[in-house]
N, C-alpha and C positions, 0 to 999 in steps of 0.2 A: 077659479078662473072666471072672469067676466067675459063671456063670448062676444058681447057687443063691442067692448073696448078692444078685444083681441082683433076682431075683424076690421074695426076702424084703423087700428095700428098697421095691420097688413096693407090696407089701402093707402095709408099715409106714406109708408116706406116704399111701396111700389111706385107711387107718384114721384117721390124724390129720385127714384132710380130711373124713372121714365118708362115704366113698363106697366101694362094692365095687370090686375091681380090674378086673373085666371091663367094667362100664359106664364106669369111668374111662378105660380104654384106648380104648374106642369113642368116648367124648366127646372124648378128646384127638386123635382122628384116626389112631390107629395100628392099629386093628382089634380086635375083640373076642377074636380068637384069638392076640393078641400074646404073652400069658404062656405059653400052652400051646406055642406055637412055640418060645419061648426054652427052655422046659423040655425040649423034644425035641431041643435042640441047634442050632436055627437061630440064627445070629448076626444080631442086629437091626441095621438100618442106623442110623447115627449120627443122621440127621435124625429118625428115629422116637423114639430115646432123648431127643433134645432136645425134641421135641414133648410127650412124656409128662412130662418134667421140668418144662417150662414150665407145663403144665396143673396139675401137683401143687404148683408153687411152690417147687421145689428145683433144685439144680444137677444136671447130668449126673453129676458126680463123686459127689454124694450118692447118686444112684440106683445108680451102679456100685460104691459102697462104697470109693472111692479115698481114700487118706489122704495127707497131706503129710508131709514128713520130721520135723516136730515131733510127730508122733503124733496130730494133730488131723485130723478129716475136712475136707472141702472147705468146710463152713460155719464152720470154726474152733472147733468144739466138741471138747473133750478126750474121751478114751474114757470117763472117769468121768462126764462130763455126759451123754454118749450113753446110758450104762448107766442113769443116773437117769431120763432121759426114757423109755427103753424099759420100765423097771420101773413107772414111773408110768402109762404107757399100758396096761400089763397089769393094773393094780390095779382093784379094784371102785371105784365112785363113792364109797363110804364110806371106803375106804382112801385114795383121792386126797384127800378132804376132810381126813382125819386128818393126812396128810403135810403138806398146805398149812398146816393149823393149827399144827402143830409148828414148821415153818419160820418162819411169821409170828411166833409167840411168841418164838422164838430171836432173830429180827432185832429185835423190839421190846425185848427184854432187852439185847441188844448195843448198841442205839442210845439206850438210856435215859440220862438225865443221871447221871453218876457211874459209869457202866459202864466196864470196862476197854476201852481202845482196842486195835485190832489184830486183832479178829475171833476171838480165842481165849479 
């Protein structure tokens, strides 16, 4: 287990849920010092990882940053999709709105009558 990736993933999924990591760990029942313990090299018990994953609504593999042989993470997302999500999460609300607007316009143009089929 790469503890740095694990902690980064905890923080990422907490941000998506709109909660700070320490309260999330406490609310999940794994203790408020869970992250600092992992950062100090303490290997977490699998039941604690499972409890935190369940609380955050992700898999333990998502939290641990495990990938399957196809290059997708445990949720089935490609590295490119994960990058898109991470960039979107880091963007300001204005940039998020602009990105969504662009994608919606592109989809509308693609699916308009007479548009070329095939998504390109």
